[in-house]
PASEBA-1860 file (N, C-alpha, C; in nm, 3 decimals):
! residues 181
1> MEIHGDIA> 0.083/-0.117/0.000/0.000/0.000/0.000/0.088/0.124/0.000 ~ 0.045/0.221/-0.078/0.110/0.351/-0.076/0.019/0.449/-0.005 ~ 0.076/0.534/0.074/-0.002/0.633/0.148/0.016/0.768/0.079 ~ -0.093/0.827/0.039/-0.095/0.960/-0.021/-0.189/1.045/0.063 ~ -0.132/1.124/0.152/-0.216/1.201/0.245/-0.290/1.105/0.335 ~ -0.420/1.115/0.338/-0.503/1.026/0.421/-0.552/0.905/0.343 ~ -0.511/0.895/0.216/-0.563/0.788/0.130/-0.458/0.681/0.110 ~ -0.498/0.556/0.129/-0.408/0.443/0.104/-0.446/0.382/-0.029
9> LPTFPWQH> -0.353/0.381/-0.122/-0.377/0.324/-0.253/-0.308/0.189/-0.263 ~ -0.376/0.091/-0.324/-0.312/-0.040/-0.338/-0.200/-0.034/-0.441 ~ -0.102/-0.116/-0.422/0.003/-0.132/-0.522/-0.013/-0.271/-0.580 ~ 0.028/-0.285/-0.701/0.016/-0.413/-0.769/0.155/-0.467/-0.791 ~ 0.167/-0.597/-0.804/0.300/-0.659/-0.815/0.385/-0.602/-0.927 ~ 0.324/-0.562/-1.037/0.402/-0.515/-1.151/0.448/-0.371/-1.135 ~ 0.400/-0.302/-1.030/0.437/-0.162/-1.015/0.578/-0.141/-0.960 ~ 0.623/-0.228/-0.870/0.751/-0.200/-0.802/0.842/-0.321/-0.789
17> NRHAVVFA> 0.835/-0.415/-0.878/0.926/-0.527/-0.861/0.981/-0.574/-0.995 ~ 1.063/-0.675/-0.987/1.133/-0.723/-1.106/1.042/-0.789/-1.208 ~ 0.918/-0.821/-1.171/0.825/-0.885/-1.264/0.750/-0.782/-1.348 ~ 0.779/-0.658/-1.331/0.706/-0.551/-1.401/0.711/-0.569/-1.551 ~ 0.824/-0.606/-1.605/0.838/-0.622/-1.749/0.749/-0.736/-1.798 ~ 0.744/-0.846/-1.724/0.662/-0.961/-1.762/0.514/-0.921/-1.764 ~ 0.467/-0.857/-1.657/0.328/-0.815/-1.652/0.297/-0.713/-1.761 ~ 0.387/-0.623/-1.787/0.366/-0.523/-1.892/0.355/-0.591/-2.027
25> NVEVSHMK> 0.440/-0.692/-2.053/0.432/-0.765/-2.179/0.300/-0.840/-2.192 ~ 0.252/-0.897/-2.082/0.124/-0.967/-2.084/0.013/-0.868/-2.115 ~ 0.016/-0.750/-2.052/-0.086/-0.650/-2.078/-0.083/-0.605/-2.223 ~ 0.035/-0.580/-2.278/0.047/-0.538/-2.417/-0.005/-0.648/-2.509 ~ 0.033/-0.771/-2.480/-0.012/-0.883/-2.561/-0.164/-0.896/-2.555 ~ -0.219/-0.881/-2.437/-0.364/-0.889/-2.419/-0.433/-0.776/-2.496 ~ -0.379/-0.657/-2.490/-0.436/-0.543/-2.562/-0.431/-0.565/-2.713 ~ -0.321/-0.624/-2.762/-0.311/-0.654/-2.905/-0.419/-0.753/-2.947
33> SIFSLFVF> -0.443/-0.852/-2.861/-0.547/-0.951/-2.892/-0.685/-0.886/-2.897 ~ -0.712/-0.801/-2.800/-0.841/-0.733/-2.798/-0.856/-0.643/-2.920 ~ -0.751/-0.569/-2.953/-0.755/-0.482/-3.069/-0.775/-0.563/-3.197 ~ -0.706/-0.675/-3.210/-0.720/-0.760/-3.330/-0.864/-0.811/-3.341 ~ -0.921/-0.853/-3.230/-1.059/-0.901/-3.230/-1.154/-0.788/-3.271 ~ -1.132/-0.669/-3.218/-1.215/-0.554/-3.253/-1.207/-0.525/-3.403 ~ -1.087/-0.523/-3.459/-1.069/-0.497/-3.602/-1.139/-0.604/-3.684 ~ -1.125/-0.731/-3.644/-1.191/-0.841/-3.714/-1.343/-0.823/-3.714
41> LVLSSTVL> -1.400/-0.789/-3.598/-1.545/-0.772/-3.589/-1.594/-0.656/-3.675 ~ -1.520/-0.547/-3.674/-1.559/-0.431/-3.756/-1.554/-0.467/-3.904 ~ -1.446/-0.532/-3.946/-1.434/-0.570/-4.087/-1.539/-0.673/-4.126 ~ -1.567/-0.767/-4.038/-1.669/-0.868/-4.067/-1.805/-0.805/-4.085 ~ -1.840/-0.713/-3.997/-1.972/-0.650/-4.009/-1.979/-0.564/-4.134 ~ -1.868/-0.504/-4.174/-1.865/-0.425/-4.297/-1.885/-0.515/-4.417 ~ -1.819/-0.629/-4.420/-1.834/-0.722/-4.531/-1.976/-0.774/-4.537 ~ -2.033/-0.808/-4.423/-2.171/-0.857/-4.422/-2.267/-0.749/-4.471
49> AVNMPYDE> -2.245/-0.628/-4.428/-2.334/-0.519/-4.469/-2.327/-0.497/-4.619 ~ -2.210/-0.513/-4.678/-2.194/-0.493/-4.821/-2.272/-0.598/-4.899 ~ -2.280/-0.718/-4.846/-2.344/-0.828/-4.918/-2.494/-0.840/-4.892 ~ -2.551/-0.751/-4.816/-2.693/-0.758/-4.787/-2.773/-0.705/-4.906 ~ -2.883/-0.771/-4.939/-2.957/-0.734/-5.060/-3.039/-0.606/-5.052 ~ -3.079/-0.565/-4.933/-3.167/-0.449/-4.921/-3.091/-0.330/-4.866 ~ -3.097/-0.220/-4.941/-3.032/-0.096/-4.898/-3.122/-0.031/-4.793 ~ -3.079/-0.036/-4.669/-3.162/0.012/-4.558/-3.175/0.164/-4.557
57> KADGASDV> -3.092/0.233/-4.635/-3.098/0.379/-4.638/-3.166/0.432/-4.765 ~ -3.202/0.343/-4.854/-3.262/0.385/-4.981/-3.402/0.442/-4.960 ~ -3.439/0.531/-5.050/-3.574/0.586/-5.053/-3.653/0.501/-5.152 ~ -3.736/0.411/-5.098/-3.809/0.316/-5.182/-3.896/0.383/-5.287 ~ -3.967/0.488/-5.249/-4.056/0.557/-5.344/-3.976/0.618/-5.458 ~ -3.863/0.676/-5.427/-3.777/0.735/-5.531/-3.722/0.627/-5.624 ~ -3.683/0.513/-5.565/-3.632/0.402/-5.647/-3.740/0.349/-5.741 ~ -3.864/0.342/-5.693/-3.975/0.295/-5.778/-3.999/0.394/-5.892
65> RSALLRAR> -4.002/0.523/-5.861/-4.021/0.625/-5.966/-3.913/0.614/-6.072 ~ -3.790/0.597/-6.030/-3.677/0.583/-6.123/-3.694/0.459/-6.211 ~ -3.734/0.349/-6.151/-3.753/0.224/-6.227/-3.867/0.238/-6.327 ~ -3.974/0.305/-6.287/-4.087/0.326/-6.380/-4.044/0.411/-6.499 ~ -3.962/0.511/-6.476/-3.911/0.593/-6.587/-3.825/0.509/-6.682 ~ -3.739/0.426/-6.626/-3.655/0.339/-6.710/-3.739/0.238/-6.786 ~ -3.846/0.187/-6.722/-3.932/0.088/-6.786/-4.007/0.149/-6.906 ~ -4.039/0.276/-6.898/-4.108/0.342/-7.010/-4.021/0.345/-7.135
73> GSDKDVLL> -3.892/0.347/-7.117/-3.802/0.348/-7.231/-3.756/0.210/-7.272 ~ -3.814/0.108/-7.214/-3.775/-0.030/-7.247/-3.900/-0.113/-7.269 ~ -3.882/-0.239/-7.292/-3.994/-0.331/-7.309/-4.006/-0.418/-7.183 ~ -3.982/-0.357/-7.067/-3.980/-0.432/-6.942/-4.086/-0.382/-6.846 ~ -4.125/-0.473/-6.757/-4.210/-0.438/-6.644/-4.119/-0.412/-6.525 ~ -4.178/-0.368/-6.416/-4.103/-0.340/-6.294/-4.139/-0.444/-6.190 ~ -4.039/-0.506/-6.132/-4.058/-0.606/-6.026/-4.015/-0.543/-5.894 ~ -4.112/-0.521/-5.805/-4.082/-0.471/-5.672/-4.069/-0.591/-5.579
81> VFGANWCP> -3.960/-0.597/-5.507/-3.939/-0.705/-5.410/-3.928/-0.640/-5.273 ~ -4.028/-0.665/-5.190/-4.030/-0.612/-5.054/-3.968/-0.715/-4.961 ~ -3.873/-0.670/-4.878/-3.808/-0.762/-4.786/-3.721/-0.688/-4.687 ~ -3.636/-0.763/-4.618/-3.546/-0.706/-4.518/-3.422/-0.793/-4.506 ~ -3.313/-0.732/-4.467/-3.186/-0.806/-4.455/-3.186/-0.910/-4.344 ~ -3.267/-0.892/-4.242/-3.272/-0.988/-4.132/-3.349/-1.114/-4.171 ~ -3.420/-1.111/-4.281/-3.511/-1.218/-4.323/-3.436/-1.322/-4.409 ~ -3.420/-1.446/-4.360/-3.350/-1.548/-4.438/-3.418/-1.579/-4.572
89> DCRELDKA> -3.551/-1.578/-4.575/-3.622/-1.605/-4.700/-3.599/-1.493/-4.801 ~ -3.588/-1.370/-4.752/-3.560/-1.256/-4.841/-3.422/-1.269/-4.903 ~ -3.324/-1.309/-4.822/-3.188/-1.327/-4.874/-3.183/-1.444/-4.972 ~ -3.260/-1.548/-4.944/-3.266/-1.663/-5.035/-3.329/-1.624/-5.168 ~ -3.436/-1.546/-5.164/-3.498/-1.499/-5.287/-3.399/-1.416/-5.368 ~ -3.327/-1.327/-5.301/-3.230/-1.244/-5.371/-3.122/-1.330/-5.436 ~ -3.078/-1.431/-5.366/-2.977/-1.522/-5.421/-3.032/-1.593/-5.545 ~ -3.157/-1.635/-5.538/-3.219/-1.703/-5.653/-3.235/-1.608/-5.771
97> LHGKSSQQ> -3.269/-1.483/-5.743/-3.286/-1.386/-5.851/-3.154/-1.359/-5.924 ~ -3.043/-1.387/-5.858/-2.912/-1.371/-5.920/-2.855/-1.505/-5.969 ~ -2.933/-1.610/-5.953/-2.887/-1.743/-5.993/-2.944/-1.783/-6.128 ~ -3.004/-1.902/-6.133/-3.055/-1.960/-6.257/-3.156/-1.870/-6.329 ~ -3.237/-1.800/-6.253/-3.342/-1.719/-6.315/-3.297/-1.578/-6.348 ~ -3.172/-1.544/-6.326/-3.127/-1.405/-6.345/-3.146/-1.356/-6.489 ~ -3.115/-1.439/-6.588/-3.131/-1.395/-6.727/-3.278/-1.371/-6.760 ~ -3.363/-1.460/-6.714/-3.506/-1.446/-6.736/-3.558/-1.320/-6.666
105> IDAKFIVV> -3.519/-1.299/-6.544/-3.563/-1.183/-6.467/-3.512/-1.054/-6.532 ~ -3.383/-1.050/-6.564/-3.323/-0.930/-6.624/-3.384/-0.897/-6.761 ~ -3.424/-0.999/-6.835/-3.483/-0.976/-6.968/-3.624/-0.918/-6.959 ~ -3.694/-0.947/-6.851/-3.835/-0.907/-6.840/-3.862/-0.792/-6.745 ~ -3.769/-0.772/-6.646/-3.801/-0.678/-6.538/-3.687/-0.582/-6.507 ~ -3.726/-0.468/-6.456/-3.636/-0.379/-6.383/-3.669/-0.407/-6.237 ~ -3.572/-0.457/-6.163/-3.596/-0.501/-6.025/-3.565/-0.388/-5.928 ~ -3.657/-0.369/-5.832/-3.638/-0.273/-5.725/-3.658/-0.349/-5.594
113> KIDVGQFD> -3.553/-0.353/-5.513/-3.562/-0.416/-5.381/-3.593/-0.307/-5.279 ~ -3.699/-0.329/-5.203/-3.747/-0.229/-5.108/-3.740/-0.285/-4.966 ~ -3.662/-0.218/-4.883/-3.643/-0.260/-4.744/-3.765/-0.219/-4.662 ~ -3.823/-0.317/-4.590/-3.935/-0.287/-4.501/-3.891/-0.285/-4.355 ~ -3.760/-0.301/-4.331/-3.708/-0.298/-4.194/-3.777/-0.401/-4.107 ~ -3.824/-0.358/-3.993/-3.900/-0.445/-3.902/-4.050/-0.418/-3.924 ~ -4.088/-0.410/-4.050/-4.224/-0.373/-4.091/-4.256/-0.230/-4.047 ~ -4.151/-0.145/-4.052/-4.167/-0.005/-4.014/-4.105/0.092/-4.116
121> KNIALEKS> -4.066/0.041/-4.232/-4.008/0.126/-4.338/-4.086/0.104/-4.467 ~ -4.099/0.210/-4.543/-4.165/0.205/-4.674/-4.305/0.146/-4.668 ~ -4.371/0.163/-4.556/-4.503/0.104/-4.535/-4.608/0.172/-4.624 ~ -4.602/0.304/-4.634/-4.698/0.375/-4.722/-4.681/0.327/-4.866 ~ -4.558/0.303/-4.907/-4.532/0.255/-5.043/-4.591/0.118/-5.065 ~ -4.566/0.027/-4.974/-4.618/-0.108/-4.994/-4.770/-0.110/-4.984 ~ -4.828/-0.026/-4.901/-4.975/-0.020/-4.893/-5.034/0.038/-5.021 ~ -4.960/0.126/-5.087/-5.010/0.182/-5.213/-5.017/0.075/-5.322
129> YGNPIKKG> -4.948/-0.037/-5.300/-4.953/-0.149/-5.394/-5.031/-0.266/-5.338 ~ -5.124/-0.240/-5.246/-5.217/-0.343/-5.201/-5.171/-0.425/-5.082 ~ -5.073/-0.381/-5.008/-5.027/-0.450/-4.887/-4.979/-0.593/-4.915 ~ -4.885/-0.611/-5.006/-4.839/-0.746/-5.039/-4.763/-0.815/-4.925 ~ -4.718/-0.740/-4.824/-4.641/-0.801/-4.715/-4.730/-0.849/-4.600 ~ -4.859/-0.835/-4.616/-4.953/-0.871/-4.508/-4.932/-1.013/-4.458 ~ -4.903/-1.106/-4.547/-4.886/-1.247/-4.509/-4.739/-1.288/-4.502 ~ -4.648/-1.191/-4.507/-4.507/-1.223/-4.490/-4.419/-1.167/-4.599
137> IPAAVILT> -4.290/-1.170/-4.571/-4.190/-1.127/-4.668/-4.098/-1.243/-4.696 ~ -4.037/-1.245/-4.811/-4.042/-1.145/-4.916/-4.178/-1.146/-4.987 ~ -4.207/-1.033/-5.046/-4.330/-1.017/-5.123/-4.293/-0.949/-5.254 ~ -4.371/-0.973/-5.358/-4.340/-0.916/-5.489/-4.463/-0.852/-5.551 ~ -4.437/-0.745/-5.625/-4.540/-0.678/-5.703/-4.480/-0.653/-5.840 ~ -4.556/-0.685/-5.944/-4.512/-0.658/-6.081/-4.599/-0.546/-6.136 ~ -4.532/-0.443/-6.190/-4.599/-0.325/-6.241/-4.571/-0.307/-6.389 ~ -4.668/-0.249/-6.460/-4.641/-0.202/-6.596/-4.561/-0.073/-6.584
145> ADDKIIYS> -4.509/-0.027/-6.696/-4.432/0.098/-6.696/-4.516/0.218/-6.657 ~ -4.650/0.205/-6.669/-4.737/0.315/-6.629/-4.796/0.294/-6.489 ~ -4.726/0.213/-6.409/-4.755/0.196/-6.266/-4.886/0.123/-6.236 ~ -4.926/0.033/-6.324/-5.044/-0.051/-6.302/-4.999/-0.187/-6.250 ~ -5.070/-0.238/-6.150/-5.034/-0.368/-6.093/-5.077/-0.480/-6.187 ~ -4.979/-0.562/-6.225/-5.004/-0.681/-6.307/-5.023/-0.802/-6.216 ~ -4.938/-0.807/-6.112/-4.940/-0.921/-6.021/-4.890/-0.874/-5.885 ~ -4.947/-0.932/-5.780/-4.901/-0.902/-5.645/-4.918/-1.026/-5.559
153> TKGGELAD> -4.816/-1.056/-5.481/-4.831/-1.165/-5.385/-4.926/-1.116/-5.277 ~ -5.023/-1.197/-5.245/-5.121/-1.162/-5.142/-5.125/-1.265/-5.030 ~ -5.080/-1.385/-5.060/-5.090/-1.493/-4.963/-4.956/-1.543/-4.912 ~ -4.854/-1.460/-4.918/-4.722/-1.502/-4.869/-4.657/-1.606/-4.960 ~ -4.683/-1.596/-5.089/-4.634/-1.695/-5.184/-4.483/-1.714/-5.181 ~ -4.409/-1.610/-5.148/-4.263/-1.619/-5.146/-4.207/-1.623/-5.004 ~ -4.293/-1.620/-4.904/-4.248/-1.614/-4.765/-4.179/-1.742/-4.720 ~ -4.179/-1.842/-4.804/-4.111/-1.968/-4.773/-4.003/-1.995/-4.878
161> ARKMGEQG> -3.935/-1.891/-4.921/-3.837/-1.901/-5.030/-3.726/-2.002/-5.000 ~ -3.690/-2.017/-4.873/-3.583/-2.114/-4.840/-3.626/-2.256/-4.876 ~ -3.752/-2.288/-4.854/-3.800/-2.423/-4.886/-3.827/-2.438/-5.035 ~ -3.861/-2.328/-5.101/-3.885/-2.332/-5.246/-3.757/-2.364/-5.320 ~ -3.647/-2.310/-5.273/-3.518/-2.328/-5.341/-3.514/-2.249/-5.470 ~ -3.398/-2.250/-5.531/-3.379/-2.172/-5.654/-3.471/-2.219/-5.766 ~ -3.489/-2.350/-5.781/-3.575/-2.402/-5.886/-3.721/-2.362/-5.864 ~ -3.768/-2.371/-5.741/-3.905/-2.333/-5.709/-3.930/-2.185/-5.733
169> IYDFFNRV> -3.832/-2.103/-5.700/-3.844/-1.958/-5.724/-3.843/-1.931/-5.874 ~ -3.756/-2.000/-5.947/-3.752/-1.988/-6.093/-3.888/-2.024/-6.152 ~ -3.944/-2.137/-6.108/-4.075/-2.182/-6.158/-4.185/-2.081/-6.124 ~ -4.180/-2.025/-6.005/-4.280/-1.926/-5.963/-4.279/-1.807/-6.059 ~ -4.163/-1.746/-6.081/-4.156/-1.630/-6.168/-4.183/-1.667/-6.314 ~ -4.146/-1.786/-6.353/-4.175/-1.832/-6.490/-4.325/-1.839/-6.513 ~ -4.400/-1.891/-6.414/-4.547/-1.896/-6.425/-4.606/-1.755/-6.433 ~ -4.554/-1.664/-6.351/-4.603/-1.526/-6.352/-4.577/-1.462/-6.488
177> IQHRQ> -4.457/-1.484/-6.543/-4.422/-1.425/-6.673/-4.508/-1.484/-6.784 ~ -4.527/-1.615/-6.782/-4.609/-1.679/-6.886/-4.753/-1.633/-6.877 ~ -4.802/-1.613/-6.757/-4.939/-1.565/-6.738/-4.953/-1.425/-6.795 ~ -4.848/-1.346/-6.790/-4.847/-1.207/-6.839/-4.851/-1.203/-6.992 ~ -4.791/-1.302/-7.058/-4.778/-1.297/-7.206/-4.904/-1.331/-7.277
END
């Protein structure tokens, strides 16, 4: 114990003896480990955020308006996909849209992915298209270039995308496209 005025402060073994260097090295080593773990976690979360399909900061209504303008200059419809990054079925649907069915989807649609957060984002937008998320996400709405609904999921048709698999999702959109023609 060290006495400073009326206060007694504890001393630690590494403060005043020959083991100070050993304890200091252990502390430095421990700090390096903690720092390395921190850097790893920050980089991991950054990588995960980059690979998430839904832009949580995007303005869904603005994205839809932009897609409708592009659709007017093409022979494509607009596919709105409502979902969230926390939703495994939404991530599975996104993976399928970039898999086997990507050429078919890209040839027929301008795709807009709309983040619904915890069912608290872009709600006015999704309600303007008939509340397709009522029975679950992901949900899809297909629009003409003049903003008319061609098709909308109403019964949670895609809410089980993980069980549907890529082939099932391909078949689902293929039926929708064929029905449109």
